[in-house]
All heavy atoms as a GROMACS GRO file, in nm:
protein
  598
    1MET      N    1   4.722  -4.102  -5.374
    1MET     CA    2   4.710  -3.957  -5.366
    1MET      C    3   4.808  -3.899  -5.264
    1MET      O    4   4.857  -3.790  -5.284
    1MET     CB    5   4.567  -3.917  -5.330
    1MET     CG    6   4.467  -3.939  -5.439
    1MET     SD    7   4.492  -3.820  -5.570
    1MET     CE    8   4.387  -3.887  -5.692
    2TYR      N    9   4.829  -3.972  -5.155
    2TYR     CA   10   4.921  -3.923  -5.053
    2TYR      C   11   5.061  -3.904  -5.112
    2TYR      O   12   5.125  -3.802  -5.088
    2TYR     CB   13   4.925  -4.018  -4.933
    2TYR     CG   14   5.014  -3.970  -4.821
    2TYR    CD1   15   4.972  -3.870  -4.735
    2TYR    CD2   16   5.140  -4.025  -4.802
    2TYR    CE1   17   5.054  -3.824  -4.634
    2TYR    CE2   18   5.223  -3.981  -4.700
    2TYR     CZ   19   5.179  -3.880  -4.616
    2TYR     OH   20   5.260  -3.835  -4.516
    3ASP      N   21   5.103  -4.000  -5.193
    3ASP     CA   22   5.236  -3.991  -5.255
    3ASP      C   23   5.246  -3.869  -5.347
    3ASP      O   24   5.351  -3.803  -5.351
    3ASP     CB   25   5.269  -4.118  -5.332
    3ASP     CG   26   5.290  -4.238  -5.240
    3ASP    OD1   27   5.321  -4.217  -5.121
    3ASP    OD2   28   5.275  -4.352  -5.287
    4ALA      N   29   5.140  -3.840  -5.419
    4ALA     CA   30   5.139  -3.724  -5.508
    4ALA      C   31   5.152  -3.595  -5.426
    4ALA      O   32   5.226  -3.504  -5.464
    4ALA     CB   33   5.012  -3.721  -5.591
    5LEU      N   34   5.081  -3.588  -5.314
    5LEU     CA   35   5.088  -3.470  -5.228
    5LEU      C   36   5.228  -3.456  -5.169
    5LEU      O   37   5.285  -3.347  -5.168
    5LEU     CB   38   4.983  -3.477  -5.118
    5LEU     CG   39   4.980  -3.360  -5.020
    5LEU    CD1   40   4.956  -3.228  -5.092
    5LEU    CD2   41   4.874  -3.383  -4.914
    6VAL      N   42   5.285  -3.564  -5.122
    6VAL     CA   43   5.420  -3.561  -5.066
    6VAL      C   44   5.519  -3.515  -5.172
    6VAL      O   45   5.608  -3.433  -5.145
    6VAL     CB   46   5.460  -3.699  -5.009
    6VAL    CG1   47   5.609  -3.704  -4.976
    6VAL    CG2   48   5.377  -3.731  -4.885
    7ASN      N   49   5.504  -3.565  -5.293
    7ASN     CA   50   5.593  -3.524  -5.402
    7ASN      C   51   5.585  -3.373  -5.426
    7ASN      O   52   5.688  -3.307  -5.443
    7ASN     CB   53   5.560  -3.601  -5.530
    7ASN     CG   54   5.654  -3.570  -5.642
    7ASN    OD1   55   5.776  -3.573  -5.625
    7ASN    ND2   56   5.599  -3.538  -5.757
    8ILE      N   57   5.465  -3.320  -5.429
    8ILE     CA   58   5.447  -3.175  -5.448
    8ILE      C   59   5.513  -3.099  -5.333
    8ILE      O   60   5.584  -3.000  -5.355
    8ILE     CB   61   5.298  -3.139  -5.460
    8ILE    CG1   62   5.243  -3.191  -5.592
    8ILE    CG2   63   5.276  -2.988  -5.449
    8ILE    CD1   64   5.092  -3.184  -5.605
    9LEU      N   65   5.490  -3.145  -5.212
    9LEU     CA   66   5.545  -3.075  -5.095
    9LEU      C   67   5.697  -3.075  -5.094
    9LEU      O   68   5.760  -2.974  -5.064
    9LEU     CB   69   5.492  -3.138  -4.966
    9LEU     CG   70   5.344  -3.119  -4.938
    9LEU    CD1   71   5.302  -3.202  -4.817
    9LEU    CD2   72   5.311  -2.972  -4.917
   10THR      N   73   5.756  -3.188  -5.128
   10THR     CA   74   5.902  -3.199  -5.120
   10THR      C   75   5.973  -3.139  -5.240
   10THR      O   76   6.078  -3.076  -5.224
   10THR     CB   77   5.947  -3.345  -5.102
   10THR    OG1   78   5.898  -3.423  -5.208
   10THR    CG2   79   5.900  -3.401  -4.968
   11THR      N   80   5.919  -3.155  -5.358
   11THR     CA   81   5.989  -3.106  -5.477
   11THR      C   82   5.956  -2.963  -5.512
   11THR      O   83   6.045  -2.886  -5.548
   11THR     CB   84   5.962  -3.196  -5.600
   11THR    OG1   85   5.823  -3.196  -5.629
   11THR    CG2   86   6.011  -3.337  -5.575
   12ARG      N   87   5.833  -2.925  -5.500
   12ARG     CA   88   5.793  -2.790  -5.542
   12ARG      C   89   5.796  -2.688  -5.429
   12ARG      O   90   5.817  -2.570  -5.453
   12ARG     CB   91   5.657  -2.794  -5.607
   12ARG     CG   92   5.658  -2.881  -5.733
   12ARG     CD   93   5.527  -2.880  -5.801
   12ARG     NE   94   5.529  -2.974  -5.913
   12ARG     CZ   95   5.423  -3.000  -5.987
   12ARG    NH1   96   5.308  -2.942  -5.962
   12ARG    NH2   97   5.432  -3.086  -6.087
   13PHE      N   98   5.770  -2.734  -5.308
   13PHE     CA   99   5.769  -2.641  -5.194
   13PHE      C  100   5.888  -2.662  -5.101
   13PHE      O  101   5.900  -2.592  -5.002
   13PHE     CB  102   5.637  -2.654  -5.117
   13PHE     CG  103   5.520  -2.602  -5.194
   13PHE    CD1  104   5.438  -2.689  -5.262
   13PHE    CD2  105   5.494  -2.467  -5.201
   13PHE    CE1  106   5.331  -2.642  -5.336
   13PHE    CE2  107   5.387  -2.418  -5.274
   13PHE     CZ  108   5.305  -2.506  -5.342
   14ARG      N  109   5.970  -2.760  -5.132
   14ARG     CA  110   6.094  -2.787  -5.059
   14ARG      C  111   6.074  -2.810  -4.909
   14ARG      O  112   6.153  -2.766  -4.826
   14ARG     CB  113   6.196  -2.678  -5.084
   14ARG     CG  114   6.232  -2.668  -5.230
   14ARG     CD  115   6.330  -2.558  -5.257
   14ARG     NE  116   6.339  -2.535  -5.399
   14ARG     CZ  117   6.450  -2.554  -5.468
   14ARG    NH1  118   6.559  -2.593  -5.409
   14ARG    NH2  119   6.451  -2.531  -5.597
   15VAL      N  120   5.964  -2.877  -4.877
   15VAL     CA  121   5.939  -2.917  -4.739
   15VAL      C  122   6.027  -3.038  -4.710
   15VAL      O  123   6.037  -3.130  -4.792
   15VAL     CB  124   5.790  -2.953  -4.717
   15VAL    CG1  125   5.766  -3.008  -4.578
   15VAL    CG2  126   5.702  -2.831  -4.743
   16LYS      N  127   6.093  -3.038  -4.596
   16LYS     CA  128   6.179  -3.150  -4.560
   16LYS      C  129   6.094  -3.275  -4.539
   16LYS      O  130   5.995  -3.272  -4.466
   16LYS     CB  131   6.257  -3.118  -4.433
   16LYS     CG  132   6.355  -3.006  -4.452
   16LYS     CD  133   6.428  -2.975  -4.324
   16LYS     CE  134   6.523  -2.859  -4.346
   16LYS     NZ  135   6.594  -2.823  -4.224
   17SER      N  136   6.135  -3.383  -4.603
   17SER     CA  137   6.056  -3.506  -4.599
   17SER      C  138   6.036  -3.560  -4.458
   17SER      O  139   5.934  -3.621  -4.428
   17SER     CB  140   6.117  -3.613  -4.689
   17SER     OG  141   6.248  -3.642  -4.648
   18GLU      N  142   6.131  -3.537  -4.368
   18GLU     CA  143   6.117  -3.586  -4.232
   18GLU      C  144   6.006  -3.515  -4.153
   18GLU      O  145   5.960  -3.563  -4.050
   18GLU     CB  146   6.249  -3.580  -4.155
   18GLU     CG  147   6.306  -3.443  -4.138
   18GLU     CD  148   6.405  -3.403  -4.247
   18GLU    OE1  149   6.414  -3.470  -4.351
   18GLU    OE2  150   6.472  -3.300  -4.229
   19LEU      N  151   5.960  -3.399  -4.203
   19LEU     CA  152   5.850  -3.327  -4.138
   19LEU      C  153   5.713  -3.376  -4.184
   19LEU      O  154   5.612  -3.350  -4.119
   19LEU     CB  155   5.862  -3.178  -4.167
   19LEU     CG  156   5.985  -3.106  -4.116
   19LEU    CD1  157   5.984  -2.960  -4.162
   19LEU    CD2  158   5.994  -3.115  -3.965
   20ILE      N  159   5.711  -3.445  -4.296
   20ILE     CA  160   5.583  -3.484  -4.357
   20ILE      C  161   5.532  -3.613  -4.294
   20ILE      O  162   5.598  -3.716  -4.298
   20ILE     CB  163   5.599  -3.499  -4.509
   20ILE    CG1  164   5.641  -3.365  -4.569
   20ILE    CG2  165   5.469  -3.550  -4.571
   20ILE    CD1  166   5.670  -3.370  -4.716
   21ARG      N  167   5.414  -3.599  -4.233
   21ARG     CA  168   5.342  -3.710  -4.173
   21ARG      C  169   5.194  -3.688  -4.202
   21ARG      O  170   5.151  -3.574  -4.219
   21ARG     CB  171   5.362  -3.713  -4.021
   21ARG     CG  172   5.505  -3.729  -3.975
   21ARG     CD  173   5.517  -3.720  -3.822
   21ARG     NE  174   5.436  -3.618  -3.757
   21ARG     CZ  175   5.469  -3.489  -3.748
   21ARG    NH1  176   5.579  -3.443  -3.800
   21ARG    NH2  177   5.390  -3.405  -3.684
   22PRO      N  178   5.115  -3.793  -4.208
   22PRO     CA  179   4.972  -3.775  -4.238
   22PRO      C  180   4.902  -3.676  -4.144
   22PRO      O  181   4.814  -3.602  -4.187
   22PRO     CB  182   4.915  -3.916  -4.222
   22PRO     CG  183   5.030  -4.005  -4.251
   22PRO     CD  184   5.150  -3.934  -4.196
   23GLU      N  185   4.944  -3.672  -4.018
   23GLU     CA  186   4.877  -3.583  -3.922
   23GLU      C  187   4.937  -3.443  -3.917
   23GLU      O  188   4.891  -3.357  -3.842
   23GLU     CB  189   4.880  -3.646  -3.782
   23GLU     CG  190   5.016  -3.658  -3.720
   23GLU     CD  191   5.097  -3.780  -3.762
   23GLU    OE1  192   5.053  -3.862  -3.845
   23GLU    OE2  193   5.208  -3.794  -3.711
   24ALA      N  194   5.038  -3.416  -3.999
   24ALA     CA  195   5.102  -3.284  -4.001
   24ALA      C  196   5.003  -3.178  -4.050
   24ALA      O  197   4.924  -3.203  -4.142
   24ALA     CB  198   5.225  -3.285  -4.088
   25THR      N  199   5.012  -3.062  -3.990
   25THR     CA  200   4.932  -2.949  -4.037
   25THR      C  201   5.018  -2.866  -4.131
   25THR      O  202   5.141  -2.873  -4.128
   25THR     CB  203   4.886  -2.861  -3.919
   25THR    OG1  204   5.002  -2.803  -3.858
   25THR    CG2  205   4.806  -2.940  -3.818
   26LEU      N  206   4.953  -2.787  -4.211
   26LEU     CA  207   5.028  -2.702  -4.303
   26LEU      C  208   5.111  -2.599  -4.228
   26LEU      O  209   5.223  -2.568  -4.267
   26LEU     CB  210   4.932  -2.637  -4.402
   26LEU     CG  211   4.857  -2.736  -4.489
   26LEU    CD1  212   4.755  -2.665  -4.576
   26LEU    CD2  213   4.952  -2.818  -4.573
   27THR      N  214   5.057  -2.551  -4.119
   27THR     CA  215   5.132  -2.455  -4.036
   27THR      C  216   5.258  -2.519  -3.981
   27THR      O  217   5.365  -2.457  -3.980
   27THR     CB  218   5.043  -2.404  -3.920
   27THR    OG1  219   4.923  -2.350  -3.975
   27THR    CG2  220   5.115  -2.299  -3.840
   28SER      N  221   5.249  -2.645  -3.938
   28SER     CA  222   5.367  -2.712  -3.884
   28SER      C  223   5.473  -2.735  -3.991
   28SER      O  224   5.591  -2.752  -3.959
   28SER     CB  225   5.328  -2.846  -3.818
   28SER     OG  226   5.294  -2.942  -3.915
   29LEU      N  227   5.432  -2.731  -4.116
   29LEU     CA  228   5.525  -2.746  -4.227
   29LEU      C  229   5.578  -2.611  -4.276
   29LEU      O  230   5.657  -2.604  -4.369
   29LEU     CB  231   5.459  -2.820  -4.344
   29LEU     CG  232   5.412  -2.962  -4.313
   29LEU    CD1  233   5.340  -3.021  -4.434
   29LEU    CD2  234   5.527  -3.051  -4.270
   30GLY      N  235   5.532  -2.504  -4.211
   30GLY     CA  236   5.578  -2.370  -4.247
   30GLY      C  237   5.510  -2.312  -4.370
   30GLY      O  238   5.564  -2.224  -4.436
   31LEU      N  239   5.389  -2.359  -4.399
   31LEU     CA  240   5.317  -2.315  -4.518
   31LEU      C  241   5.204  -2.221  -4.481
   31LEU      O  242   5.139  -2.236  -4.380
   31LEU     CB  243   5.265  -2.438  -4.593
   31LEU     CG  244   5.375  -2.538  -4.632
   31LEU    CD1  245   5.314  -2.666  -4.683
   31LEU    CD2  246   5.469  -2.479  -4.733
   32ASP      N  247   5.180  -2.123  -4.569
   32ASP     CA  248   5.079  -2.021  -4.541
   32ASP      C  249   4.968  -2.022  -4.645
   32ASP      O  250   4.960  -2.113  -4.727
   32ASP     CB  251   5.145  -1.883  -4.533
   32ASP     CG  252   5.217  -1.846  -4.662
   32ASP    OD1  253   5.194  -1.912  -4.767
   32ASP    OD2  254   5.296  -1.750  -4.660
   33SER      N  255   4.884  -1.919  -4.644
   33SER     CA  256   4.770  -1.915  -4.734
   33SER      C  257   4.811  -1.902  -4.881
   33SER      O  258   4.741  -1.950  -4.969
   33SER     CB  259   4.674  -1.802  -4.695
   33SER     OG  260   4.740  -1.678  -4.700
   34LEU      N  261   4.923  -1.839  -4.908
   34LEU     CA  262   4.972  -1.831  -5.045
   34LEU      C  263   5.000  -1.972  -5.097
   34LEU      O  264   4.974  -2.004  -5.214
   34LEU     CB  265   5.098  -1.745  -5.054
   34LEU     CG  266   5.161  -1.732  -5.192
   34LEU    CD1  267   5.062  -1.676  -5.292
   34LEU    CD2  268   5.285  -1.646  -5.186
   35PHE      N  269   5.050  -2.057  -5.009
   35PHE     CA  270   5.073  -2.197  -5.044
   35PHE      C  271   4.945  -2.261  -5.092
   35PHE      O  272   4.945  -2.340  -5.188
   35PHE     CB  273   5.130  -2.272  -4.924
   35PHE     CG  274   5.112  -2.421  -4.934
   35PHE    CD1  275   5.195  -2.498  -5.011
   35PHE    CD2  276   5.008  -2.483  -4.866
   35PHE    CE1  277   5.177  -2.636  -5.021
   35PHE    CE2  278   4.990  -2.620  -4.876
   35PHE     CZ  279   5.074  -2.696  -4.954
   36MET      N  280   4.834  -2.232  -5.026
   36MET     CA  281   4.705  -2.293  -5.062
   36MET      C  282   4.667  -2.259  -5.205
   36MET      O  283   4.619  -2.344  -5.279
   36MET     CB  284   4.595  -2.246  -4.969
   36MET     CG  285   4.611  -2.292  -4.829
   36MET     SD  286   4.594  -2.470  -4.824
   36MET     CE  287   4.569  -2.491  -4.653
   37VAL      N  288   4.688  -2.134  -5.244
   37VAL     CA  289   4.656  -2.093  -5.380
   37VAL      C  290   4.744  -2.169  -5.479
   37VAL      O  291   4.695  -2.225  -5.577
   37VAL     CB  292   4.675  -1.941  -5.397
   37VAL    CG1  293   4.658  -1.899  -5.542
   37VAL    CG2  294   4.578  -1.865  -5.307
   38GLU      N  295   4.873  -2.172  -5.452
   38GLU     CA  296   4.966  -2.244  -5.540
   38GLU      C  297   4.935  -2.393  -5.544
   38GLU      O  298   4.938  -2.454  -5.651
   38GLU     CB  299   5.109  -2.220  -5.494
   38GLU     CG  300   5.155  -2.077  -5.511
   38GLU     CD  301   5.296  -2.055  -5.460
   38GLU    OE1  302   5.380  -2.144  -5.475
   38GLU    OE2  303   5.321  -1.948  -5.405
   39LEU      N  304   4.905  -2.452  -5.428
   39LEU     CA  305   4.873  -2.594  -5.423
   39LEU      C  306   4.749  -2.625  -5.505
   39LEU      O  307   4.744  -2.726  -5.576
   39LEU     CB  308   4.854  -2.640  -5.278
   39LEU     CG  309   4.818  -2.787  -5.260
   39LEU    CD1  310   4.927  -2.878  -5.315
   39LEU    CD2  311   4.790  -2.817  -5.114
   40SER      N  312   4.651  -2.540  -5.499
   40SER     CA  313   4.528  -2.560  -5.575
   40SER      C  314   4.559  -2.573  -5.724
   40SER      O  315   4.508  -2.662  -5.793
   40SER     CB  316   4.432  -2.444  -5.549
   40SER     OG  317   4.315  -2.459  -5.625
   41PHE      N  318   4.645  -2.484  -5.775
   41PHE     CA  319   4.682  -2.489  -5.916
   41PHE      C  320   4.764  -2.614  -5.948
   41PHE      O  321   4.746  -2.676  -6.052
   41PHE     CB  322   4.760  -2.364  -5.957
   41PHE     CG  323   4.675  -2.240  -5.962
   41PHE    CD1  324   4.708  -2.130  -5.886
   41PHE    CD2  325   4.562  -2.234  -6.042
   41PHE    CE1  326   4.630  -2.016  -5.890
   41PHE    CE2  327   4.483  -2.120  -6.047
   41PHE     CZ  328   4.517  -2.010  -5.970
   42MET      N  329   4.854  -2.650  -5.859
   42MET     CA  330   4.938  -2.768  -5.882
   42MET      C  331   4.857  -2.897  -5.882
   42MET      O  332   4.884  -2.987  -5.961
   42MET     CB  333   5.050  -2.774  -5.778
   42MET     CG  334   5.154  -2.671  -5.800
   42MET     SD  335   5.283  -2.685  -5.676
   42MET     CE  336   5.380  -2.542  -5.718
   43LEU      N  337   4.760  -2.906  -5.794
   43LEU     CA  338   4.675  -3.025  -5.790
   43LEU      C  339   4.591  -3.038  -5.916
   43LEU      O  340   4.562  -3.147  -5.962
   43LEU     CB  341   4.586  -3.024  -5.667
   43LEU     CG  342   4.656  -3.043  -5.533
   43LEU    CD1  343   4.557  -3.027  -5.419
   43LEU    CD2  344   4.726  -3.177  -5.526
   44GLU      N  345   4.552  -2.923  -5.970
   44GLU     CA  346   4.474  -2.925  -6.094
   44GLU      C  347   4.560  -2.977  -6.210
   44GLU      O  348   4.512  -3.054  -6.292
   44GLU     CB  349   4.422  -2.785  -6.125
   44GLU     CG  350   4.328  -2.780  -6.242
   44GLU     CD  351   4.269  -2.642  -6.263
   44GLU    OE1  352   4.274  -2.558  -6.171
   44GLU    OE2  353   4.217  -2.620  -6.373
   45ASP      N  354   4.685  -2.935  -6.214
   45ASP     CA  355   4.775  -2.979  -6.320
   45ASP      C  356   4.814  -3.126  -6.305
   45ASP      O  357   4.813  -3.202  -6.400
   45ASP     CB  358   4.902  -2.894  -6.323
   45ASP     CG  359   4.876  -2.752  -6.372
   45ASP    OD1  360   4.772  -2.731  -6.438
   45ASP    OD2  361   4.958  -2.664  -6.345
   46ASP      N  362   4.854  -3.164  -6.185
   46ASP     CA  363   4.901  -3.300  -6.160
   46ASP      C  364   4.880  -3.330  -6.013
   46ASP      O  365   4.942  -3.266  -5.929
   46ASP     CB  366   5.049  -3.313  -6.194
   46ASP     CG  367   5.104  -3.452  -6.170
   46ASP    OD1  368   5.027  -3.549  -6.185
   46ASP    OD2  369   5.222  -3.463  -6.135
   47PRO      N  370   4.789  -3.412  -5.978
   47PRO     CA  371   4.730  -3.525  -6.050
   47PRO      C  372   4.595  -3.500  -6.116
   47PRO      O  373   4.519  -3.594  -6.137
   47PRO     CB  374   4.719  -3.630  -5.940
   47PRO     CG  375   4.689  -3.552  -5.817
   47PRO     CD  376   4.765  -3.423  -5.834
   48GLY      N  377   4.562  -3.378  -6.149
   48GLY     CA  378   4.438  -3.350  -6.220
   48GLY      C  379   4.317  -3.341  -6.130
   48GLY      O  380   4.207  -3.379  -6.168
   49VAL      N  381   4.334  -3.287  -6.010
   49VAL     CA  382   4.225  -3.277  -5.913
   49VAL      C  383   4.196  -3.130  -5.888
   49VAL      O  384   4.285  -3.052  -5.856
   49VAL     CB  385   4.265  -3.344  -5.779
   49VAL    CG1  386   4.154  -3.331  -5.678
   49VAL    CG2  387   4.301  -3.489  -5.801
   50MET      N  388   4.070  -3.092  -5.906
   50MET     CA  389   4.032  -2.952  -5.881
   50MET      C  390   3.973  -2.940  -5.741
   50MET      O  391   3.866  -2.993  -5.714
   50MET     CB  392   3.932  -2.906  -5.987
   50MET     CG  393   3.991  -2.897  -6.126
   50MET     SD  394   3.876  -2.832  -6.248
   50MET     CE  395   3.859  -2.664  -6.191
   51ILE      N  396   4.045  -2.870  -5.655
   51ILE     CA  397   3.998  -2.844  -5.519
   51ILE      C  398   4.002  -2.694  -5.498
   51ILE      O  399   4.104  -2.630  -5.521
   51ILE     CB  400   4.088  -2.914  -5.414
   51ILE    CG1  401   4.088  -3.065  -5.436
   51ILE    CG2  402   4.040  -2.880  -5.273
   51ILE    CD1  403   4.182  -3.140  -5.346
   52GLY      N  404   3.891  -2.639  -5.454
   52GLY     CA  405   3.882  -2.496  -5.432
   52GLY      C  406   3.964  -2.450  -5.312
   52GLY      O  407   3.992  -2.526  -5.220
   53PHE      N  408   3.999  -2.323  -5.315
   53PHE     CA  409   4.077  -2.263  -5.209
   53PHE      C  410   4.010  -2.280  -5.072
   53PHE      O  411   4.074  -2.316  -4.974
   53PHE     CB  412   4.101  -2.114  -5.239
   53PHE     CG  413   4.172  -2.041  -5.132
   53PHE    CD1  414   4.310  -2.054  -5.117
   53PHE    CD2  415   4.104  -1.958  -5.043
   53PHE    CE1  416   4.378  -1.987  -5.017
   53PHE    CE2  417   4.171  -1.890  -4.943
   53PHE     CZ  418   4.308  -1.904  -4.930
   54ASP      N  419   3.879  -2.255  -5.066
   54ASP     CA  420   3.807  -2.266  -4.939
   54ASP      C  421   3.814  -2.408  -4.882
   54ASP      O  422   3.828  -2.426  -4.761
   54ASP     CB  423   3.661  -2.223  -4.955
   54ASP     CG  424   3.648  -2.074  -4.982
   54ASP    OD1  425   3.740  -1.998  -4.945
   54ASP    OD2  426   3.545  -2.034  -5.040
   55ASP      N  427   3.805  -2.507  -4.969
   55ASP     CA  428   3.815  -2.646  -4.923
   55ASP      C  429   3.955  -2.675  -4.868
   55ASP      O  430   3.969  -2.742  -4.766
   55ASP     CB  431   3.782  -2.743  -5.036
   55ASP     CG  432   3.635  -2.744  -5.072
   55ASP    OD1  433   3.552  -2.709  -4.984
   55ASP    OD2  434   3.603  -2.777  -5.187
   56LEU      N  435   4.057  -2.625  -4.935
   56LEU     CA  436   4.194  -2.647  -4.887
   56LEU      C  437   4.218  -2.578  -4.754
   56LEU      O  438   4.282  -2.633  -4.666
   56LEU     CB  439   4.296  -2.598  -4.991
   56LEU     CG  440   4.318  -2.687  -5.110
   56LEU    CD1  441   4.410  -2.620  -5.210
   56LEU    CD2  442   4.373  -2.822  -5.069
   57VAL      N  443   4.165  -2.459  -4.738
   57VAL     CA  444   4.182  -2.386  -4.612
   57VAL      C  445   4.115  -2.461  -4.498
   57VAL      O  446   4.165  -2.464  -4.386
   57VAL     CB  447   4.127  -2.242  -4.624
   57VAL    CG1  448   4.120  -2.173  -4.490
   57VAL    CG2  449   4.214  -2.161  -4.720
   58ALA      N  450   4.002  -2.525  -4.526
   58ALA     CA  451   3.929  -2.598  -4.422
   58ALA      C  452   3.998  -2.729  -4.383
   58ALA      O  453   3.971  -2.783  -4.276
   58ALA     CB  454   3.787  -2.627  -4.470
   59ALA      N  455   4.087  -2.778  -4.467
   59ALA     CA  456   4.159  -2.902  -4.436
   59ALA      C  457   4.263  -2.876  -4.329
   59ALA      O  458   4.345  -2.786  -4.343
   59ALA     CB  459   4.224  -2.957  -4.563
   60ASN      N  460   4.259  -2.953  -4.222
   60ASN     CA  461   4.350  -2.930  -4.110
   60ASN      C  462   4.483  -3.004  -4.122
   60ASN      O  463   4.585  -2.957  -4.074
   60ASN     CB  464   4.283  -2.969  -3.978
   60ASN     CG  465   4.168  -2.878  -3.944
   60ASN    OD1  466   4.178  -2.758  -3.961
   60ASN    ND2  467   4.060  -2.935  -3.898
   61THR      N  468   4.481  -3.122  -4.182
   61THR     CA  469   4.602  -3.205  -4.188
   61THR      C  470   4.625  -3.254  -4.331
   61THR      O  471   4.539  -3.238  -4.417
   61THR     CB  472   4.587  -3.329  -4.097
   61THR    OG1  473   4.482  -3.412  -4.150
   61THR    CG2  474   4.559  -3.291  -3.953
   62LEU      N  475   4.740  -3.314  -4.353
   62LEU     CA  476   4.767  -3.373  -4.484
   62LEU      C  477   4.667  -3.483  -4.516
   62LEU      O  478   4.626  -3.498  -4.631
   62LEU     CB  479   4.910  -3.426  -4.490
   62LEU     CG  480   5.021  -3.323  -4.473
   62LEU    CD1  481   5.156  -3.387  -4.493
   62LEU    CD2  482   5.003  -3.205  -4.566
   63THR      N  483   4.625  -3.557  -4.415
   63THR     CA  484   4.523  -3.660  -4.435
   63THR      C  485   4.394  -3.598  -4.488
   63THR      O  486   4.331  -3.653  -4.578
   63THR     CB  487   4.495  -3.735  -4.303
   63THR    OG1  488   4.616  -3.801  -4.263
   63THR    CG2  489   4.385  -3.838  -4.319
   64ASP      N  490   4.356  -3.483  -4.434
   64ASP     CA  491   4.236  -3.414  -4.481
   64ASP      C  492   4.249  -3.372  -4.627
   64ASP      O  493   4.153  -3.382  -4.705
   64ASP     CB  494   4.207  -3.291  -4.394
   64ASP     CG  495   4.172  -3.326  -4.251
   64ASP    OD1  496   4.127  -3.439  -4.226
   64ASP    OD2  497   4.190  -3.238  -4.164
   65ILE      N  498   4.367  -3.324  -4.665
   65ILE     CA  499   4.389  -3.283  -4.804
   65ILE      C  500   4.382  -3.404  -4.896
   65ILE      O  501   4.321  -3.398  -5.003
   65ILE     CB  502   4.523  -3.208  -4.819
   65ILE    CG1  503   4.517  -3.075  -4.743
   65ILE    CG2  504   4.556  -3.184  -4.967
   65ILE    CD1  505   4.648  -3.000  -4.738
   66VAL      N  506   4.442  -3.514  -4.856
   66VAL     CA  507   4.437  -3.636  -4.936
   66VAL      C  508   4.293  -3.683  -4.952
   66VAL      O  509   4.251  -3.724  -5.060
   66VAL     CB  510   4.526  -3.747  -4.874
   66VAL    CG1  511   4.502  -3.880  -4.942
   66VAL    CG2  512   4.672  -3.708  -4.884
   67GLN      N  513   4.215  -3.674  -4.846
   67GLN     CA  514   4.074  -3.713  -4.854
   67GLN      C  515   4.001  -3.625  -4.956
   67GLN      O  516   3.922  -3.674  -5.037
   67GLN     CB  517   4.008  -3.703  -4.717
   67GLN     CG  518   3.865  -3.750  -4.717
   67GLN     CD  519   3.804  -3.747  -4.577
   67GLN    OE1  520   3.867  -3.708  -4.480
   67GLN    NE2  521   3.680  -3.788  -4.568
   68LEU      N  522   4.028  -3.495  -4.954
   68LEU     CA  523   3.967  -3.405  -5.053
   68LEU      C  524   4.010  -3.444  -5.194
   68LEU      O  525   3.928  -3.443  -5.287
   68LEU     CB  526   4.010  -3.261  -5.026
   68LEU     CG  527   3.941  -3.186  -4.914
   68LEU    CD1  528   4.010  -3.052  -4.890
   68LEU    CD2  529   3.794  -3.165  -4.947
   69MET      N  530   4.138  -3.474  -5.209
   69MET     CA  531   4.188  -3.514  -5.340
   69MET      C  532   4.115  -3.638  -5.391
   69MET      O  533   4.074  -3.642  -5.508
   69MET     CB  534   4.340  -3.542  -5.333
   69MET     CG  535   4.424  -3.418  -5.309
   69MET     SD  536   4.597  -3.458  -5.270
   69MET     CE  537   4.654  -3.528  -5.426
   70GLU      N  538   4.098  -3.735  -5.305
   70GLU     CA  539   4.030  -3.859  -5.345
   70GLU      C  540   3.883  -3.834  -5.378
   70GLU      O  541   3.831  -3.887  -5.476
   70GLU     CB  542   4.045  -3.964  -5.236
   70GLU     CG  543   4.187  -4.015  -5.225
   70GLU     CD  544   4.212  -4.105  -5.105
   70GLU    OE1  545   4.124  -4.118  -5.018
   70GLU    OE2  546   4.322  -4.161  -5.099
   71GLU      N  547   3.818  -3.751  -5.297
   71GLU     CA  548   3.677  -3.720  -5.323
   71GLU      C  549   3.659  -3.648  -5.457
   71GLU      O  550   3.570  -3.680  -5.533
   71GLU     CB  551   3.621  -3.633  -5.210
   71GLU     CG  552   3.602  -3.707  -5.081
   71GLU     CD  553   3.567  -3.616  -4.964
   71GLU    OE1  554   3.550  -3.493  -4.984
   71GLU    OE2  555   3.556  -3.666  -4.851
   72HIS      N  556   3.746  -3.551  -5.483
   72HIS     CA  557   3.734  -3.474  -5.608
   72HIS      C  558   3.777  -3.555  -5.729
   72HIS      O  559   3.724  -3.536  -5.838
   72HIS     CB  560   3.811  -3.343  -5.599
   72HIS     CG  561   3.746  -3.243  -5.506
   72HIS    ND1  562   3.612  -3.225  -5.496
   72HIS    CD2  563   3.801  -3.155  -5.419
   72HIS    CE1  564   3.584  -3.132  -5.409
   72HIS    NE2  565   3.698  -3.088  -5.359
   73LYS      N  566   3.872  -3.644  -5.711
   73LYS     CA  567   3.916  -3.731  -5.820
   73LYS      C  568   3.801  -3.826  -5.857
   73LYS      O  569   3.771  -3.845  -5.975
   73LYS     CB  570   4.039  -3.811  -5.780
   73LYS     CG  571   4.100  -3.890  -5.891
   73LYS     CD  572   4.166  -3.799  -5.993
   73LYS     CE  573   4.252  -3.879  -6.088
   73LYS     NZ  574   4.326  -3.794  -6.179
   74ASN      N  575   3.734  -3.882  -5.756
   74ASN     CA  576   3.621  -3.972  -5.780
   74ASN      C  577   3.503  -3.899  -5.841
   74ASN      O  578   3.430  -3.954  -5.923
   74ASN     CB  579   3.578  -4.040  -5.650
   74ASN     CG  580   3.681  -4.140  -5.601
   74ASN    OD1  581   3.763  -4.191  -5.678
   74ASN    ND2  582   3.680  -4.167  -5.472
   75ALA      N  583   3.484  -3.772  -5.802
   75ALA     CA  584   3.372  -3.694  -5.854
   75ALA      C  585   3.390  -3.662  -6.002
   75ALA      O  586   3.292  -3.652  -6.076
   75ALA     CB  587   3.356  -3.566  -5.774
   76SER      N  588   3.515  -3.649  -6.046
   76SER     CA  589   3.541  -3.615  -6.186
   76SER      C  590   3.549  -3.738  -6.274
   76SER      O  591   3.555  -3.727  -6.396
   76SER     CB  592   3.670  -3.533  -6.198
   76SER     OG  593   3.781  -3.612  -6.159
   77ALA      N  594   3.550  -3.855  -6.214
   77ALA     CA  595   3.563  -3.979  -6.293
   77ALA      C  596   3.431  -4.022  -6.353
   77ALA      O  597   3.327  -3.985  -6.321
   77ALA     CB  598   3.617  -4.091  -6.203
   0.00000   0.00000   0.00000
């Protein structure tokens, strides 16, 4: 799941790969609340994980987002 998130960040949001670390915050990556809405839709499309906006906002780091992705992927399986 981490690789899928990194792929979205680097290809769709053009975040520099050297900035991406598991402990990085979205703010440190220069991303705002509009990003959260877009990310929610992208995660639903690929890798097929539905995470609500409120859950994404509550996630502090990329690790937290990956954990949400894994939890929601397991819940839908």
